N, C-alpha and C positions, 0 to 999 in steps of 0.2 A: 459478442463473446464475453466481454468483461461482466456484463450484467448476469450472465449464467452463473458465474462464481460468486456474485454478490447476493443472490436471491435469498439464501437462508440466513447468512450472517455477513453483512457487508463491512467487515473489519479486516484491515490489512496488518499482519504481524510484521513489524520491522525489527529484524534481528541483528542490530548493529553490534559488532564484536563477537558474533558467533564463531566458535572454533569448529573445524570440520569433524573432529571426533565426537562432538556433542550434537551434531546436526540432526541425526535421525531421532534421538531421544526427545529433543526439543520439538521437532516437527510432529512427532507422534502425540505429544502432550497437547499441542495446539489443535491438531485435527480431532482429537478426542473431545475437545471443548467446542468443536463446531467450526473452527477456522478453516477457510478454503483458499486464502490468499496469503502467501508467505514471501517476504522480500529479504534478501541478504545484501546489505549495503557493501559496495565494493571497497570501502575502507576498513573492512573487517579482515581478520587474519585468514589468508588463503581462501578468499570468498568463492572462487570458481570451484574449488573442491567441495565446499559446503553446498553450493547450488547443484552440482552434479549429484551429490548424495541425496539431496531432497528431491530432485527431479526423478531419480530412479526409485526411491523408497517410499515416497508418499503416494496415496491413492491417485488415480487418474483424474479425479474430479477436484484436485488441488492445483491451483495456479502458483507456480514457483518461478522466481526470477530475482532480479538484482535491483538494488537502489544505489543512489549516488553514482549514476552512470553519466560521466562528464564528457565523454568523447564518442564519436560514431564508431570508431574501431572497437571500443569496449563492448558494443552491442553484439558484434560478431562472436566475441568470446563467450558471452552469456548464451547465445544461440547454440554454440558448439557444445556447451555443457548440458544442453537440454532445457535451459531456462526459457520461459515464454512470456515473461513480464519484464518491462524496462521502466524503472522509476527514476526520476531526476529531481534535483532541488531547483533546477532552472528550466527555462523554456527554449532550449537550443533546438531550432527547427531541423538542423542537420541530424541530430540524434533521433528526433521523432521520425524523420523520413527513413533513416536507416532501419529503425525498428519496424516500421510498417512495411518496408521492402522485404524484410525477412519474415513477415507474417506474425510479428509479436505484438502483444498488448503494450501500449505505451501511456504512461501517466506522468507528464511533466509537471514541475512545480511552477506556480505562478503567484505573483503578489499584487498584480494590477489587472483590471479588465483588459487593457491593451495586450498584455501577455496572454491572457486567457483566450481571447479571440484569435490571436496569431497561432497559438498552440492547436486550437481546434481546427483552424483552417489547414494546418500542416498535417492533420490526421490523428491527433491525439484522441485516445479512447475515453479519457477522463482528464479533468484538471485537478491537480493536487494544490490546494490552497496552503501555502507554506511561507512563513510559519503561522500557524493558526493563532498563536498568542498575539500576533500583531494584526489579526483580521477577525475581530469579534463578530458574533452572530448578526448584529445590525448591519455590518458591512456585507456579510454573505447574503443577507436578505436583499440588499440593494443590488448586488451583482445578479442575483436570481431574476430580478425584474427585467434585465436586459440580455442575459445569456440565452442561447437556444434552449427551448423547453426540455429537449432530450439530453442535454449536456449532463454528464455525471460529475458531481462536485464532491471532493473528498478533502476535508480539512485534516491537516497533519501538524502536530507539534503541541505538546502539553495537554493532550486529550486524556481525560480520566472518565471513569464510569459515570460520575455525577455531573459532568459537563457536556455530555452528548446531546441531551434533550434540547437545549437552547439552540444548538446548531441545526439539529434536525427540524425544529420548528421554523428555522430560517431558510431551510431548503437544502441542507446537506443530505447526500445520499449514503454516506458511509464515512469511515475514518481510518487513518493510518495511526497505528499505536506503537510508540517507541518505548522509552524507559519505564513507563508505568506498567508495561506488559513484560518486558524482557531487558535484562542486563546480563553481561557475561558472568557476573558474580552470583547470580541467582541459581538456586538448585532447580532441578526439573520440577520438583513438587511445588516450589514457589511459582514457577512459570505457569504450571497447570492451574493453580489457585487464581492467579491473576487473569488467566484466560477465561476461566469459569466466571469470574466476577464481571468481566466485560460482556461476556455472552449473556449472562443473566440480566444485566442492566439493559442491554439492547432489547431483549425479548420482553421484559417487563414494560419498558417504555413503549414498544410497538403494540403490546396488548392493551395498554391503557389508552 
């Protein structure tokens, strides 16, 4: 299921700090640039309202959900708002199992191969290498040598348009994008330009 949303542009928009009243406009800007995966971290203002708005207003081919999901009970809240994606900074197997019990896509954060294998065994749809700043491409390449061939690997943290290629060459399947794409202080036009820059960088890289 996750691969279906990653086919065209495997970039996850992380909207930390998004306010509900801006959710639709920001979501539309991202979708226009080609984004199909949108995450609202739960430490944002009224995150469940933003998730509900995005889940209702974005096209059906857009995967909407929550990030920074720290407890299993929070998974239920995301599900109730129509969210279908659970992203975490850690690899709590209880959170993973709750997400999978509810039929949601789950991408836990991992920092070691031990965590990665445990997360995949618990049912994770992908592993989020976090923070990517502490896991350079050479490390990702080493992980790739031992991880299951079909495992989806998504570095998150400090990714910019000009740093994607080295990770892709090492075996990354996509990226989570934070402050280089979105901050609450940015205008919708700034967000659209950033989204276009990332989308263009990805497509140029893949074409090459």
